[in-house]
C-alpha positions as CSV (number, residue, x, y, z in Angstrom):
1,M,89.3,98.5,108.1
2,K,87.4,101.5,109.2
3,N,84.9,103.6,107.4
4,C,86.2,107.0,106.3
5,T,83.5,108.9,108.0
6,S,83.4,106.9,111.3
7,V,86.8,107.9,112.5
8,S,86.5,110.3,115.5
9,D,88.9,112.9,116.6
10,K,91.6,111.7,119.0
11,I,93.0,113.7,121.9
12,C,96.8,113.1,122.3
13,E,98.0,111.7,125.5
14,T,99.9,113.6,128.2
15,S,102.9,111.9,129.8
16,K,103.5,111.9,133.5
17,T,106.2,114.7,132.9
18,G,103.5,116.8,131.1
19,T,104.9,116.4,127.6
20,R,102.1,115.7,125.1
21,T,102.6,112.6,123.0
22,M,101.4,111.3,119.8
23,M,101.4,108.0,117.9
24,A,103.3,107.7,114.7
25,A,104.3,104.7,112.4
26,V,107.8,103.8,111.9
27,C,109.0,101.6,109.2
28,E,111.5,99.5,111.0
29,A,112.4,97.1,108.2
30,P,110.9,96.0,104.8
31,G,107.3,94.8,105.5
32,K,107.2,95.9,109.1
33,Y,105.8,99.1,110.6
34,S,105.5,99.7,114.4
35,I,103.4,102.2,116.1
36,N,105.2,104.3,118.7
37,A,104.7,107.3,121.0
38,F,106.6,110.5,120.3
39,P,106.4,113.9,121.7
40,V,104.2,116.3,119.8
41,P,106.4,118.7,117.9
42,A,106.0,122.4,118.3
43,P,105.8,124.7,115.4
44,G,108.6,127.2,114.6
45,A,107.7,130.9,113.9
46,K,106.6,130.4,110.4
47,E,105.4,126.7,110.8
48,I,102.0,125.1,111.4
49,L,101.3,122.1,113.6
50,V,98.6,119.9,111.8
51,H,96.5,117.3,113.7
52,L,96.3,114.8,110.8
53,K,93.1,113.1,110.0
54,G,94.3,110.8,107.3
55,C,97.0,110.0,104.8
56,G,96.9,108.1,101.6
57,I,99.2,105.3,100.6
58,C,101.0,105.9,97.3
59,S,102.2,103.2,95.0
60,S,105.6,104.9,95.0
61,N,105.7,103.8,98.8
62,L,105.8,100.1,97.9
63,P,109.5,99.9,97.1
64,V,110.4,101.1,100.6
65,W,107.8,98.7,102.0
66,E,109.2,95.7,99.9
67,G,112.9,96.8,100.5
68,R,115.5,98.0,98.2
69,P,119.3,98.1,98.7
70,W,119.3,101.9,98.7
71,F,116.9,102.3,101.6
72,K,118.2,102.6,105.2
73,Y,116.0,101.5,108.1
74,P,114.4,102.5,110.4
75,L,112.8,105.4,108.5
76,E,111.9,108.6,110.2
77,K,108.7,108.6,112.1
78,G,105.7,109.0,109.8
79,A,107.8,108.5,106.6
80,P,107.1,108.0,103.7
81,G,103.5,109.3,104.1
82,H,103.0,112.2,101.8
83,E,99.3,112.4,101.2
84,G,98.1,113.9,104.4
85,W,95.3,116.2,105.3
86,G,94.0,117.4,108.7
87,R,93.2,120.3,111.0
88,I,95.5,123.0,112.2
89,E,96.2,122.6,116.0
90,E,98.7,125.5,116.3
91,T,100.4,128.2,114.4
92,G,103.8,129.8,114.8
93,S,104.1,133.4,116.0
94,D,104.7,134.8,112.3
95,V,101.9,132.8,110.7
96,K,99.1,135.3,109.7
97,S,97.2,133.5,106.9
98,Y,96.1,130.3,108.9
99,F,94.4,129.8,112.2
100,P,93.8,126.8,114.6
101,G,90.7,124.7,113.7
102,Q,91.2,125.3,109.9
103,W,91.3,122.3,107.6
104,V,94.2,121.9,105.3
105,A,95.9,119.5,102.9
106,L,99.7,119.4,103.2
107,L,102.9,118.5,101.5
108,S,105.0,116.5,103.8
109,Q,106.9,113.2,104.0
110,N,106.0,112.3,107.5
111,A,102.2,112.1,107.5
112,F,101.8,108.5,108.9
113,A,101.5,110.2,112.3
114,E,98.9,111.9,114.4
115,Y,100.7,115.2,114.1
116,N,103.0,116.9,111.7
117,V,104.8,120.3,111.7
118,V,105.1,121.9,108.2
119,S,106.0,125.3,106.9
120,E,103.1,127.6,106.2
121,N,103.9,127.5,102.5
122,M,103.3,123.7,102.4
123,V,99.7,123.7,103.2
124,V,96.5,124.5,101.2
125,P,93.3,125.5,102.9
126,I,90.3,123.2,102.6
127,P,86.9,125.1,102.3
128,S,84.3,124.8,105.1
129,Q,82.0,122.8,102.9
130,L,84.6,120.1,102.3
131,E,85.6,119.7,106.0
132,G,85.5,116.2,107.3
133,I,85.6,114.4,104.0
134,C,88.7,112.3,103.0
135,L,90.8,114.7,100.9
136,P,94.5,113.6,100.3
137,G,95.6,116.7,98.5
138,E,99.0,115.6,97.2
139,P,97.9,112.8,94.9
140,L,94.9,114.8,93.7
141,G,97.1,117.7,92.9
142,C,99.6,115.4,91.1
143,A,96.7,114.3,88.8
144,M,95.6,117.8,88.2
145,N,99.2,118.9,87.2
146,I,99.5,115.8,85.0
147,F,96.1,116.6,83.3
148,N,97.2,120.2,82.8
149,R,100.2,119.0,80.8
150,C,98.2,116.5,78.8
151,N,96.3,119.4,77.1
152,I,93.3,117.1,76.3
153,R,90.4,118.7,74.5
154,K,86.8,117.8,73.6
155,G,86.6,115.1,71.0
156,Q,90.2,114.0,71.2
157,N,90.9,110.2,71.3
158,V,92.7,109.4,74.5
159,A,94.2,106.2,75.8
160,V,95.1,105.6,79.4
161,V,97.6,102.7,79.9
162,G,97.2,101.8,83.5
163,A,94.2,101.9,85.7
164,G,95.6,102.6,89.2
165,F,94.4,105.6,91.2
166,I,96.2,108.2,89.0
167,G,95.1,106.6,85.7
168,L,91.5,106.4,86.8
169,I,91.4,110.0,88.1
170,L,93.0,111.2,84.7
171,S,90.4,109.0,82.9
172,S,87.7,110.9,84.9
173,L,89.1,114.2,84.1
174,A,89.4,113.5,80.4
175,L,85.8,112.3,80.3
176,G,84.9,115.6,81.9
177,V,86.2,117.7,79.1
178,G,84.4,115.5,76.5
179,A,87.3,113.3,75.3
180,N,86.8,109.8,73.9
181,V,88.6,107.7,76.5
182,V,89.9,104.1,76.3
183,V,91.5,102.6,79.5
184,I,94.0,99.6,79.1
185,S,95.0,97.5,82.0
186,R,95.9,94.0,83.0
187,N,93.7,94.3,86.1
188,R,90.1,93.4,85.4
189,S,88.8,94.9,88.6
190,A,90.3,98.2,87.7
191,L,88.6,98.0,84.3
192,K,85.3,97.3,85.9
193,F,85.9,100.4,88.0
194,A,86.7,102.5,84.9
195,Q,83.4,101.4,83.3
196,R,81.5,102.4,86.5
197,I,83.0,106.0,86.2
198,G,81.7,106.2,82.6
199,V,84.6,104.8,80.4
200,E,82.8,103.0,77.7
201,T,85.8,101.1,76.2
202,T,88.2,99.1,78.3
203,I,90.9,96.6,77.1
204,E,92.5,93.9,79.1
205,Y,96.3,93.8,78.4
206,D,98.5,90.8,79.3
207,G,101.7,92.4,78.4
208,S,102.7,90.3,75.4
209,A,103.9,91.6,72.1
210,E,101.0,89.9,70.3
211,E,98.5,91.5,72.5
212,S,100.2,95.0,72.0
213,L,99.8,94.5,68.2
214,K,96.1,93.7,68.5
215,I,95.5,96.7,70.7
216,K,97.4,98.9,68.3
217,N,95.2,97.8,65.4
218,R,91.9,98.1,67.3
219,L,89.5,101.0,67.7
220,C,91.9,103.8,66.6
221,P,94.3,102.3,64.1
222,D,95.8,105.7,63.2
223,G,96.7,106.3,66.8
224,Y,95.5,108.3,69.7
225,D,95.8,112.1,70.1
226,C,97.0,111.6,73.6
227,V,98.3,108.5,75.4
228,I,98.9,108.5,79.1
229,E,101.3,105.9,80.6
230,A,100.4,105.4,84.2
231,T,102.1,102.3,85.4
232,G,105.8,102.8,85.8
233,Y,106.8,99.6,84.0
234,Q,108.6,98.9,80.7
235,K,106.0,96.9,78.8
236,P,103.1,99.3,79.3
237,L,105.5,102.1,78.3
238,D,106.3,100.3,75.1
239,L,102.7,99.9,74.4
240,A,101.8,103.5,75.2
241,G,104.5,104.7,72.8
242,E,103.1,102.6,70.0
243,L,99.6,103.9,70.3
244,V,100.4,107.6,69.8
245,K,99.4,109.1,66.5
246,I,101.6,111.2,64.2
247,R,102.3,114.4,66.0
248,G,100.4,113.1,69.0
249,R,101.4,113.3,72.7
250,L,102.8,110.7,75.0
251,I,102.4,111.6,78.6
252,I,104.6,109.9,81.1
253,A,102.6,109.9,84.4
254,G,104.0,106.5,85.7
255,Y,106.8,106.7,88.3
256,H,109.7,104.8,86.8
257,Q,111.9,104.6,89.8
258,D,113.7,101.2,89.5
259,G,116.2,101.9,86.7
260,F,116.7,102.5,83.0
261,R,114.1,102.2,80.3
262,S,114.5,101.5,76.6
263,V,112.3,103.4,74.1
264,N,111.7,102.8,70.3
265,M,113.3,106.1,69.4
266,Q,113.1,105.4,65.6
267,S,109.4,105.0,65.8
268,W,108.9,108.0,68.1
269,N,111.2,110.0,65.9
270,W,109.5,109.2,62.7
271,R,106.1,110.1,64.0
272,G,107.3,113.3,65.6
273,I,105.4,112.8,68.8
274,D,105.7,115.0,71.9
275,V,106.9,113.1,74.9
276,I,106.0,114.8,78.2
277,N,107.5,113.7,81.5
278,A,104.7,114.9,83.6
279,H,106.4,114.7,87.0
280,E,106.9,117.9,89.1
281,R,109.7,118.3,91.6
282,E,109.2,122.0,92.5
283,P,107.3,122.1,95.7
284,Q,105.2,125.3,94.8
285,I,103.9,123.6,91.5
286,C,102.8,120.7,93.7
287,I,101.0,123.0,96.0
288,D,99.4,124.9,93.0
289,G,98.1,121.5,91.9
290,I,96.7,120.7,95.3
291,R,94.9,124.1,95.2
292,T,93.6,123.4,91.7
293,A,92.3,119.9,92.8
294,I,90.6,121.3,95.8
295,K,88.7,123.8,93.7
296,A,87.7,121.0,91.3
297,V,86.2,119.0,94.2
298,E,84.5,122.1,95.6
299,R,82.9,122.8,92.2
300,K,81.9,119.2,91.6
301,Q,84.2,118.8,88.6
302,L,85.8,115.9,90.6
303,D,84.5,113.5,93.1
304,P,87.4,111.5,94.5
305,Q,85.4,109.8,97.3
306,P,84.4,106.6,95.2
307,F,88.2,106.1,94.5
308,F,89.0,105.5,98.2
309,T,88.1,102.0,98.5
310,H,90.1,100.7,101.4
311,I,90.2,102.5,104.8
312,Y,92.5,101.6,107.7
313,A,93.3,102.8,111.1
314,L,96.9,103.8,112.0
315,D,97.5,100.5,113.9
316,E,96.4,98.7,110.8
317,I,99.0,100.2,108.5
318,N,100.9,96.9,107.8
319,D,97.6,95.5,106.6
320,A,97.1,98.6,104.5
321,F,100.4,98.2,102.7
322,D,99.7,94.6,102.0
323,T,96.4,95.7,100.4
324,V,98.2,98.1,98.2
325,L,100.8,95.6,97.2
326,N,98.3,92.7,96.5
327,R,95.3,94.8,95.1
328,P,92.2,92.7,96.0
329,E,89.2,92.8,94.0
330,G,87.7,96.3,93.9
331,F,90.8,98.0,95.1
332,V,91.7,101.5,93.9
333,K,93.2,103.5,96.8
334,A,93.9,103.0,100.4
335,L,93.9,105.5,103.2
336,V,95.2,105.4,106.7
337,M,92.9,107.4,109.0
338,L,94.3,108.9,112.2
């Protein structure tokens, strides 16, 4: 692993034919990335060439790493990296709002690579005072968009079920507006991290029905104003649904990508709870979230740096994915530096 601040700029190589080349990761098969050389792409008229400095690994990347019947290998170069940031290398002829040397976060699916071409509409500028720090805009923007839909206010009781990166960022944001936050997770290490960022009450959950009943009757027996499910799995979703008070809000922040889910509709119906699927598919909304996140970091309302616990070089990407899969002690978020 490499330290986030110790990765120096790289100069792409030039082949004997004069073509500039870059290194990019290619997922050839489940559990196997290779690092290969490719020509550096040229931006079109309304595009930007970004020299990437890093890209986060999202938990949603794990199914493609593990392998599922619906994936086809090899993937495109740099895929499925979508949490990239870096410095503009070159702009297209019609780009007027951005300039070479400017730092940006970008919305792309091919960011496990040294260079990436994106539309000028898919980048967000990073202010000069934040240049050089680790700033994967997409997951931070995702968290800000989810938090916006939570409508959490000072003094409300909030339960966060799941203490991965998104769950912990949302916990931090809820604390920031003065909510009373409880974090529930099966991961003791993640609960310790939650305590370090200021969460006073954490609960270890083993997934059993008996433990669910105990949690329901503890601390806030009438239920929580807002419950955030941030795991993407059935049992934590069941628990989250049971913790919402009458006329409370259930926020689905977890990514449920592996099939159907069942819900206790009778219980949800009787309590009249609001159920909000806080996932966005409109690119511009995602870009707006990134912009909001960067402003929050700039204003010191959010400090994501402590959440980036494991840093890897591009040629260590297989180790990085294994870390995300196995979640060792102290793990919250892994970044691949370029």
